[in-house]
C-alpha positions in Angstrom: 118.4 37.7 47.4 121.6 38.5 49.3 125.1 37.4 48.0 125.2 34.9 50.9 121.9 33.4 49.8 123.2 33.2 46.2 126.3 31.4 47.4 124.3 28.8 49.3 121.8 28.2 46.5 122.2 24.7 45.0 118.9 24.4 43.1 116.0 26.5 42.0 112.9 25.7 40.0 109.6 27.3 39.1 106.8 24.6 39.5 104.1 25.4 37.0 100.5 25.7 38.1 98.7 22.4 38.9 101.9 20.3 38.5 103.9 17.9 40.8 107.6 18.0 41.7 110.0 15.9 43.9 113.6 15.9 44.9 115.9 14.4 47.5 116.7 16.9 50.2 120.0 16.1 52.0 120.4 16.4 55.7 121.1 20.0 56.6 119.7 21.4 53.3 116.9 23.8 53.4 114.0 23.8 51.0 112.3 27.2 50.5 108.8 27.1 49.1 107.8 30.5 47.7 104.2 31.4 46.9 105.1 33.5 43.8 101.8 35.1 43.2 99.9 34.6 46.5 97.0 32.5 47.7 98.4 29.3 46.3 98.2 26.1 48.4 101.1 23.6 48.2 100.4 20.0 49.2 103.5 18.0 50.3 104.6 14.5 51.4 107.9 13.5 53.0 109.6 10.1 53.0 112.9 8.9 54.4 115.1 8.7 51.4 116.7 5.4 52.3 113.6 3.7 53.6 110.3 5.1 52.3 108.3 2.9 54.6 109.2 5.7 57.1 107.3 8.8 56.2 105.7 11.9 57.5 103.0 11.5 60.1 100.5 14.3 60.5 99.1 12.6 63.7 102.5 12.3 65.4 103.5 15.8 64.3 100.4 17.4 65.9 100.6 15.3 69.0 104.3 16.1 69.7 103.7 19.9 69.0 100.5 20.1 70.9 99.1 22.3 68.2 96.6 21.9 65.4 98.7 23.9 62.9 102.2 24.0 61.4 104.2 27.1 62.0 107.7 28.4 62.7 109.6 25.9 64.8 107.3 22.9 64.1 109.2 19.6 63.9 107.9 17.3 61.2 107.7 13.8 62.8 107.8 10.4 61.0 105.6 7.4 61.7 108.6 6.1 63.6 108.7 9.1 65.9 111.8 10.7 64.4 112.2 14.3 63.4 112.4 14.4 59.7 112.6 18.1 59.2 111.8 21.4 60.8 110.2 24.7 59.7 113.0 27.1 60.2 111.5 30.3 58.6 108.0 31.3 57.7 106.6 34.6 56.4 103.1 33.4 56.1 102.3 32.4 59.7 100.4 29.2 59.8 99.9 26.1 57.7 97.6 23.0 57.7 98.1 19.3 58.0 94.5 18.2 58.8 92.5 18.8 55.6 94.3 16.3 53.4 94.6 16.6 49.6 92.0 17.0 47.0 91.1 14.0 44.8 88.7 13.3 41.9 86.5 11.3 44.3 86.3 14.1 47.0 85.7 16.7 44.3 82.7 14.7 43.1 81.3 14.3 46.6 81.8 18.0 47.6 81.2 19.9 44.4 79.2 17.6 42.2 79.7 14.8 39.7 80.7 17.2 36.9 84.0 17.9 38.8 85.1 14.3 39.1 87.5 14.5 36.2 89.2 17.8 37.1 92.8 17.3 38.0 93.6 17.0 41.7 96.5 16.7 44.2 96.0 13.0 44.8 96.5 12.3 41.1 99.6 14.6 41.1 101.0 12.5 44.0 100.3 9.2 42.2 102.1 10.5 39.1 105.1 11.8 41.0 105.4 8.9 43.5 105.6 6.5 40.6 108.9 8.0 39.6 110.3 6.7 42.9 108.7 3.2 42.8 105.8 4.2 45.1 102.1 3.9 44.6 98.8 5.4 45.7 99.0 3.1 48.8 102.0 5.2 49.9 100.0 8.4 50.1 99.5 9.5 53.7 98.0 12.5 55.4 99.9 15.4 53.9 101.1 18.9 54.7 99.3 21.9 53.2 101.5 24.9 53.1 99.9 28.3 52.7 96.4 26.8 53.3 94.0 28.4 55.7 92.0 25.7 57.6 90.8 27.1 60.9 89.6 24.3 63.3 86.7 25.0 65.6 86.5 23.7 69.2 84.0 21.1 67.9 86.6 19.7 65.6 84.8 21.1 62.5 86.9 22.8 59.9 86.6 24.4 56.5 89.0 25.7 53.8 89.0 29.5 53.6 90.8 32.0 51.4 94.5 31.4 51.2 96.5 33.6 53.7 99.7 34.1 51.8 100.8 37.2 49.8 103.0 37.2 46.7 106.5 36.3 47.7 105.6 34.7 51.1 107.8 31.7 51.8 108.3 28.8 54.2 111.7 27.1 54.8 111.9 23.4 55.7 115.3 22.2 56.9 116.0 18.4 56.6 117.2 16.6 59.7 117.9 13.5 57.6 118.0 12.7 53.9 114.3 12.8 52.7 112.3 12.6 49.6 110.2 15.7 49.4 107.1 15.5 47.1 105.0 18.5 46.1 101.6 18.9 44.4 101.1 22.5 43.3 97.4 22.3 44.1 95.1 22.5 41.1 91.9 22.9 43.0 89.5 25.4 41.5 86.3 24.6 43.4 87.3 26.1 46.8 89.2 29.3 47.7 92.5 27.7 48.8 94.0 28.9 45.5 91.8 31.9 45.0 90.0 29.8 42.4 93.0 30.4 40.1 96.0 28.0 40.5 99.4 29.7 39.9 103.1 28.8 39.8 105.3 28.5 42.8 109.1 28.5 43.2 111.3 26.1 45.1 114.9 26.8 46.2 117.3 24.5 48.0 120.2 25.9 50.0 123.1 24.1 51.6 122.6 25.9 54.9 119.4 27.2 56.5 118.2 30.4 54.7 118.1 33.5 56.9 
């Protein structure tokens, strides 16, 4: 980390494997999400801090971008059509916002009843959102950073091995004050985490990181 990066750093935290996290990101601040050990999916939700009824919209984001993936320069659009944040740096290359988050119910359907009670991102979101007066009804289609979900011309898609290497990061710069919620994905039944969930690091800088 350069001296300039250290001067701009206002917050840093290592999110343990399988755990949730949230924080208010002020307009102009940049959240850097670092895949510390590689091949770790990071599920995320974004809400307007002053009015959580306005929140990230995967559908509007893909429509405005004209792309099925999230990448450098992607503007993250709300359900009211406003730009909430933008991806301003990315050393991984491509991210998903179509595959949704894992849940106990989807685990049971996809991988068998024995997996129903394994921890999942939906449960992480429910726990973390409750800290902000929100419920499971407020969970919407989410972002999946470092998640490899190629979409075929037919519209079919599948989750493949995670594309990120140790130390890869993505920067998200807020265009307004937002509540940023993360589930450090606990999935062990598909290869999005290399079948071994690991910690990630989050850093917040006052100005966009280089």
